[in-house]
N, C-alpha and C positions, 0 to 999 in steps of 0.2 A: 503494500499500499504507499510506502514511502516514495515509490517509483512514481506514482501519479503525483505527488507533490514536486518533485524535480520537472517533470514533464509540465505540469500547470506552471511552475515557475518560469521554464524556458519560453512558453506560449505568452505568458504576461510581459516578459522583457521584449519578445519579438513585437507583440502589440504595441508596446511603448516606443519602440524604435519607429513603427510605421505613423504612429500618431504624431510623433516631432516631425517628420517628413511631411505629412499631412498640414500640420500647423505652419510649416515654413512655407509651402506652397501656398495657403490661403493668406497668409500674411504677405506675401509677394503680389498676390492678386489684389489684396485690399489696398496696397499702396499705389497700384496701377490704376484701379478704377473707382475707389472709395465706396463701395457697394453696401448697402445694409445688409443684404443677404451674406455677404462674406464676413461681416462682423458676428452674424449668427452662427456660420460655420467655426468660426474662432472660438467663441464661446462654448459652443458645444464641444468642440475639440479639446478645449482645455478641461471641462468636466469629466470628458471621456479618460482623459490622461490621469486625472486624479483618481478616477475609478480603478484604472490600471495600476497605480502606484499603491493604491490599497489592496488589489489583489495579490501583487507581488508580496506584500507583507504577510498576508494570510496564507498564500500558498507554500510560503517556507516552512519546510518540517520543523515542528517544534523539537527543542533540544530535549535529548533523552537523558537517563542516568549518565554519570560519567563512565562506567564501565560497561553500557549495555545499549541495546539497539534503541533507534531513535523511536520517540512516541508517535503514535498515529494521531491525525486529526480528523474530526468528523465531516469536515467540510471540503475534503480534497477532491471528489469525484464531481459534486456540483460546480465548483471553480474550474475543474478541468474542462468541462462542458462548456461553461460560460467562455473561458479563454479560447477555446478551439473555434467556437462558432463567432467569435469577435475576430479571430484571426482572418477568418475565410471573408468575412465582410469587410475588414479593414484592407485586405490584399485587393478585394474587387474596387473599392473606393479608390484605393492607390493608383490602380491600372487605369481607372477613368479619369483621375484627375492629373496624372503625370503627362507632361508635354514636352 
């Protein structure tokens, strides 16, 4: 079960990287066009970034006893599913936004 924590952690970090790329694209578009729509995308991206930072915190496996196996967390599989679905959605959004 600890493997799910590491996979979810990796997916959350990948999501953060994609969100940062999207935010830089949206910022460049905002400086070019000064559109209210782009401000909305920036605000949404910032909140999604905060959510993924929290996901990294909760996906990290909790420390176990000093000389034993790491403890299991009850929310590993739901976070893994959320992070994997976000990865697919962000990858498609990045493909559309990249120019």
